[in-house]
MDTraj code that builds the backbone (N, CA, C; nanometers):
import mdtraj as md
import numpy as np

residues = "MET GLU GLN ASP GLN ILE GLU SER ARG MET LYS SER ARG THR LYS LYS ASN TYR THR ASP ALA LYS LEU PHE PHE MET GLU ASN LEU CYS SER ILE LYS GLY ILE SER PHE ALA ILE ALA GLN SER ILE ALA GLU GLU TYR PRO SER ILE HIS ALA PHE VAL ILE SER TYR VAL ASP ASN LYS GLU MET TRP GLU SER LYS MET LYS SER MET SER TYR GLN THR PRO SER GLY LYS GLN ARG LYS ILE SER VAL LYS ILE MET ASP LEU ILE LYS GLU ASN PHE ASN LEU SER ASP".split()
xyz = np.array([
    [0.0827, -0.1183, 0.0000],
    [0.0000, 0.0000, 0.0000],
    [0.0871, 0.1246, 0.0000],
    [0.0373, 0.2217, -0.0657],
    [0.1071, 0.3491, -0.0691],
    [0.0725, 0.4300, 0.0556],
    [0.1615, 0.5164, 0.0950],
    [0.1420, 0.5964, 0.2148],
    [0.0152, 0.6814, 0.2063],
    [-0.0137, 0.7381, 0.0888],
    [-0.1323, 0.8221, 0.0759],
    [-0.2611, 0.7424, 0.0940],
    [-0.2602, 0.6134, 0.0545],
    [-0.3776, 0.5289, 0.0749],
    [-0.4002, 0.5050, 0.2242],
    [-0.2929, 0.4812, 0.2959],
    [-0.3036, 0.4582, 0.4401],
    [-0.3521, 0.5847, 0.5097],
    [-0.2928, 0.6980, 0.4738],
    [-0.3334, 0.8242, 0.5354],
    [-0.4800, 0.8546, 0.5074],
    [-0.5255, 0.8259, 0.3871],
    [-0.6647, 0.8494, 0.3501],
    [-0.7578, 0.7638, 0.4354],
    [-0.7222, 0.6392, 0.4540],
    [-0.8055, 0.5500, 0.5368],
    [-0.8078, 0.5958, 0.6816],
    [-0.6952, 0.6411, 0.7313],
    [-0.6884, 0.6849, 0.8702],
    [-0.7699, 0.8121, 0.8929],
    [-0.7766, 0.8990, 0.7933],
    [-0.8541, 1.0224, 0.8075],
    [-1.0035, 0.9927, 0.8108],
    [-1.0470, 0.8877, 0.7438],
    [-1.1893, 0.8568, 0.7389],
    [-1.2360, 0.7775, 0.8606],
    [-1.1434, 0.7267, 0.9401],
    [-1.1779, 0.6509, 1.0606],
    [-1.1451, 0.7318, 1.1838],
    [-1.2310, 0.7227, 1.2805],
    [-1.1981, 0.7856, 1.4079],
    [-1.1156, 0.6868, 1.4885],
    [-1.0120, 0.7358, 1.5516],
    [-0.9287, 0.6494, 1.6347],
    [-1.0014, 0.6213, 1.7647],
    [-0.9887, 0.4992, 1.8100],
    [-1.0532, 0.4595, 1.9341],
    [-0.9482, 0.4539, 2.0434],
    [-0.9862, 0.4968, 2.1595],
    [-0.8953, 0.4958, 2.2728],
    [-0.9233, 0.3704, 2.3551],
    [-0.8515, 0.2645, 2.3250],
    [-0.8715, 0.1399, 2.3963],
    [-0.7856, 0.1342, 2.5203],
    [-0.8481, 0.1053, 2.6316],
    [-0.7737, 0.0780, 2.7532],
    [-0.7808, -0.0704, 2.7843],
    [-0.8556, -0.1435, 2.7054],
    [-0.8727, -0.2865, 2.7254],
    [-0.8069, -0.3615, 2.6098],
    [-0.7022, -0.4350, 2.6393],
    [-0.6277, -0.5078, 2.5363],
    [-0.7130, -0.6142, 2.4692],
    [-0.8071, -0.6709, 2.5430],
    [-0.8940, -0.7751, 2.4873],
    [-0.9835, -0.7181, 2.3768],
    [-1.0413, -0.6017, 2.4006],
    [-1.1262, -0.5389, 2.2985],
    [-1.0453, -0.5013, 2.1752],
    [-0.9262, -0.4515, 2.1966],
    [-0.8386, -0.4159, 2.0852],
    [-0.8056, -0.5407, 2.0019],
    [-0.7746, -0.6504, 2.0700],
    [-0.7441, -0.7773, 2.0032],
    [-0.8655, -0.8260, 1.9247],
    [-0.9827, -0.8185, 1.9853],
    [-1.1038, -0.8640, 1.9175],
    [-1.1319, -0.7804, 1.7931],
    [-1.1102, -0.6498, 1.7999],
    [-1.1332, -0.5657, 1.6817],
    [-1.0371, -0.6055, 1.5697],
    [-0.9131, -0.6333, 1.6053],
    [-0.8160, -0.6749, 1.5045],
    [-0.8564, -0.8076, 1.4419],
    [-0.9030, -0.9008, 1.5220],
    [-0.9488, -1.0288, 1.4681],
    [-1.0697, -1.0086, 1.3772],
    [-1.1648, -0.9274, 1.4201],
    [-1.2863, -0.9039, 1.3407],
    [-1.2573, -0.8325, 1.2089],
    [-1.1459, -0.7649, 1.2001],
    [-1.1122, -0.6950, 1.0758],
    [-1.0637, -0.7913, 0.9678],
    [-1.0401, -0.9168, 1.0043],
    [-0.9961, -1.0182, 0.9078],
    [-1.1203, -1.0764, 0.8405],
    [-1.1219, -1.0750, 0.7088],
    [-1.2349, -1.1307, 0.6349],
    [-1.2490, -1.2791, 0.6688],
    [-1.3685, -1.3185, 0.7103],
    [-1.3949, -1.4572, 0.7460],
    [-1.3966, -1.4823, 0.8958],
    [-1.3577, -1.3821, 0.9747],
    [-1.3580, -1.3960, 1.1202],
    [-1.4765, -1.3179, 1.1754],
    [-1.5696, -1.3886, 1.2354],
    [-1.6885, -1.3243, 1.2917],
    [-1.6618, -1.2787, 1.4350],
    [-1.7571, -1.2034, 1.4879],
    [-1.7455, -1.1591, 1.6262],
    [-1.7408, -1.2797, 1.7202],
    [-1.8217, -1.3816, 1.6923],
    [-1.8258, -1.5005, 1.7786],
    [-1.6906, -1.5716, 1.7809],
    [-1.6250, -1.5800, 1.6663],
    [-1.4927, -1.6429, 1.6595],
    [-1.3920, -1.5583, 1.7378],
    [-1.3946, -1.4281, 1.7152],
    [-1.3027, -1.3380, 1.7850],
    [-1.3233, -1.3456, 1.9360],
    [-1.4465, -1.3511, 1.9777],
    [-1.4772, -1.3580, 2.1203],
    [-1.4255, -1.4886, 2.1807],
    [-1.4425, -1.5980, 2.1094],
    [-1.3940, -1.7274, 2.1565],
    [-1.2422, -1.7271, 2.1737],
    [-1.1723, -1.6708, 2.0776],
    [-1.0256, -1.6651, 2.0837],
    [-0.9811, -1.5724, 2.1960],
    [-1.0494, -1.4593, 2.2108],
    [-1.0113, -1.3612, 2.3131],
    [-1.0389, -1.4112, 2.4549],
    [-1.1269, -1.5074, 2.4700],
    [-1.1491, -1.5663, 2.6021],
    [-1.0252, -1.6428, 2.6472],
    [-0.9575, -1.7046, 2.5544],
    [-0.8353, -1.7804, 2.5845],
    [-0.7120, -1.6911, 2.5874],
    [-0.7061, -1.5981, 2.4939],
    [-0.5915, -1.5075, 2.4819],
    [-0.6414, -1.3638, 2.4980],
    [-0.6204, -1.3024, 2.6138],
    [-0.6780, -1.1703, 2.6404],
    [-0.6090, -1.0523, 2.5716],
    [-0.5033, -1.0792, 2.4936],
    [-0.4366, -0.9705, 2.4231],
    [-0.3615, -1.0258, 2.3022],
    [-0.3249, -0.9367, 2.2112],
    [-0.2440, -0.9776, 2.0965],
    [-0.1116, -1.0333, 2.1465],
    [-0.0558, -0.9701, 2.2474],
    [0.0721, -1.0140, 2.3032],
    [0.0629, -1.1589, 2.3523],
    [-0.0380, -1.1906, 2.4312],
    [-0.0545, -1.3268, 2.4828],
    [-0.0725, -1.4265, 2.3690],
    [-0.1469, -1.3861, 2.2670],
    [-0.1720, -1.4712, 2.1515],
    [-0.0430, -1.5040, 2.0767],
    [0.0350, -1.4011, 2.0469],
    [0.1587, -1.4193, 1.9705],
    [0.2632, -1.4941, 2.0527],
    [0.2768, -1.4610, 2.1805],
    [0.3738, -1.5304, 2.2659],
    [0.3396, -1.6785, 2.2747],
    [0.2130, -1.7108, 2.2870],
    [0.1717, -1.8509, 2.2922],
    [0.2102, -1.9229, 2.1636],
    [0.1900, -1.8575, 2.0509],
    [0.2260, -1.9165, 1.9216],
    [0.3771, -1.9373, 1.9112],
    [0.4545, -1.8373, 1.9482],
    [0.6006, -1.8442, 1.9367],
    [0.6587, -1.9492, 2.0312],
    [0.6065, -1.9553, 2.1527],
    [0.6598, -2.0480, 2.2526],
    [0.6369, -2.1948, 2.2173],
    [0.5170, -2.2269, 2.1680],
    [0.4860, -2.3667, 2.1391],
    [0.3753, -2.3734, 2.0339],
    [0.4134, -2.3844, 1.9083],
    [0.3175, -2.3836, 1.7971],
    [0.2195, -2.5001, 1.8040],
    [0.2683, -2.6162, 1.8474],
    [0.1809, -2.7338, 1.8533],
    [0.0729, -2.7163, 1.9602],
    [0.1112, -2.6636, 2.0769],
    [0.0128, -2.6410, 2.1828],
    [-0.0856, -2.5322, 2.1414],
    [-0.0344, -2.4264, 2.0752],
    [-0.1200, -2.3190, 2.0267],
    [-0.2248, -2.3754, 1.9308],
    [-0.1787, -2.4579, 1.8369],
    [-0.2701, -2.5166, 1.7390],
    [-0.3733, -2.6064, 1.8067],
    [-0.3299, -2.6822, 1.9042],
    [-0.4206, -2.7699, 1.9774],
    [-0.5275, -2.6887, 2.0513],
    [-0.4860, -2.5801, 2.1167],
    [-0.5824, -2.4945, 2.1863],
    [-0.6812, -2.4330, 2.0886],
    [-0.6294, -2.3838, 1.9762],
    [-0.7166, -2.3212, 1.8768],
    [-0.8193, -2.4211, 1.8235],
    [-0.7759, -2.5432, 1.7966],
    [-0.8673, -2.6451, 1.7439],
    [-0.9728, -2.6857, 1.8463],
    [-0.9422, -2.6707, 1.9740],
    [-1.0379, -2.7105, 2.0775],
    [-1.1409, -2.6011, 2.1067],
    [-1.1159, -2.4797, 2.0606],
    [-1.2103, -2.3693, 2.0847],
    [-1.3341, -2.3854, 1.9978],
    [-1.4451, -2.3446, 2.0538],
    [-1.5687, -2.3489, 1.9760],
    [-1.6401, -2.2150, 1.9876],
    [-1.7273, -2.1916, 1.8922],
    [-1.8064, -2.0693, 1.8885],
    [-1.9453, -2.1035, 1.8397],
    [-2.0396, -2.0160, 1.8672],
    [-2.1780, -2.0394, 1.8281],
    [-2.2103, -1.9604, 1.7031],
    [-2.2641, -2.0281, 1.6028],
    [-2.3037, -1.9627, 1.4781],
    [-2.4350, -1.8883, 1.5005],
    [-2.4707, -1.7974, 1.4090],
    [-2.5997, -1.7263, 1.4225],
    [-2.7198, -1.8205, 1.4281],
    [-2.7067, -1.9389, 1.3679],
    [-2.8180, -2.0343, 1.3713],
    [-2.8205, -2.1162, 1.5001],
    [-2.7230, -2.0933, 1.5883],
    [-2.7219, -2.1610, 1.7181],
    [-2.6354, -2.2854, 1.7257],
    [-2.5705, -2.3214, 1.6173],
    [-2.4852, -2.4408, 1.6173],
    [-2.3487, -2.4091, 1.6769],
    [-2.2925, -2.5067, 1.7452],
    [-2.1572, -2.4943, 1.7977],
    [-2.0601, -2.5446, 1.6914],
    [-1.9592, -2.4668, 1.6632],
    [-1.8574, -2.5048, 1.5646],
    [-1.7195, -2.4892, 1.6265],
    [-1.6287, -2.5706, 1.5792],
    [-1.4885, -2.5604, 1.6202],
    [-1.4169, -2.4645, 1.5256],
    [-1.3081, -2.4053, 1.5724],
    [-1.2279, -2.3186, 1.4877],
    [-1.1508, -2.4067, 1.3907],
    [-1.1658, -2.3773, 1.2634],
    [-1.1076, -2.4614, 1.1588],
    [-0.9630, -2.4235, 1.1286],
    [-0.8971, -2.5120, 1.0577],
    [-0.7598, -2.4873, 1.0140],
    [-0.7573, -2.3664, 0.9201],
    [-0.8605, -2.3511, 0.8383],
    [-0.8682, -2.2365, 0.7469],
    [-0.8696, -2.1052, 0.8250],
    [-0.9465, -2.0999, 0.9315],
    [-0.9523, -1.9803, 1.0148],
    [-0.8170, -1.9549, 1.0795],
    [-0.7532, -2.0598, 1.1293],
    [-0.6209, -2.0443, 1.1900],
    [-0.5209, -1.9924, 1.0873],
    [-0.5282, -2.0428, 0.9659],
    [-0.4382, -1.9966, 0.8597],
    [-0.4614, -1.8493, 0.8259],
    [-0.5884, -1.8072, 0.8233],
    [-0.6207, -1.6660, 0.7990],
    [-0.5591, -1.5766, 0.9064],
    [-0.5726, -1.6196, 1.0304],
    [-0.5193, -1.5406, 1.1420],
    [-0.3671, -1.5357, 1.1347],
    [-0.3062, -1.6506, 1.1125],
    [-0.1582, -1.6533, 1.1039],
    [-0.1099, -1.5645, 0.9909],
    [-0.1772, -1.5689, 0.8783],
    [-0.1384, -1.4866, 0.7635],
    [-0.1511, -1.3373, 0.7943],
    [-0.2626, -1.2984, 0.8573],
    [-0.2872, -1.1569, 0.8866],
    [-0.2022, -1.1024, 1.0004],
    [-0.1611, -1.1883, 1.0923],
    [-0.0727, -1.1455, 1.2009],
    [0.0736, -1.1737, 1.1663],
    [0.0963, -1.2184, 1.0446],
    [0.2315, -1.2444, 0.9952],
    [0.3076, -1.3440, 1.0824],
    [0.2393, -1.4504, 1.1209],
    [0.3012, -1.5577, 1.1984],
    [0.3404, -1.6660, 1.1002],
    [0.4666, -1.6975, 1.0959],
    [0.5149, -1.7963, 0.9990],
    [0.5411, -1.9291, 1.0677],
    [0.5314, -2.0348, 0.9887],
    [0.5556, -2.1694, 1.0444],
    [0.7005, -2.2006, 1.0550],
])
top = md.Topology()
chain = top.add_chain()
for i, resn in enumerate(residues, 1):
    res = top.add_residue(resn, chain, resSeq=i)
    for name in ("N", "CA", "C"):
        top.add_atom(name, md.element.get_by_symbol(name[0]), res)
traj = md.Trajectory(xyz[None], top)
């Protein structure tokens, strides 16, 4: 992206003053296409901040993946679903976490 594109986007958005790391993390997750509020909320219950999320991934990728696969969220139709590998890949890609 060019600098002018970024500046233009920032001018059209009001900055939010977050004092809660969990809310900030959830907003970042929700900004990823394919991640719903329910998914973000489920992840944020386990990892209350971006820092905790990334440190967990860096420290032990296998345990991180296991925790992510065990998380579930409720769809709008009321069904319980597990977090899929596709969702994990989207998050890793957007947070620039490499294998």
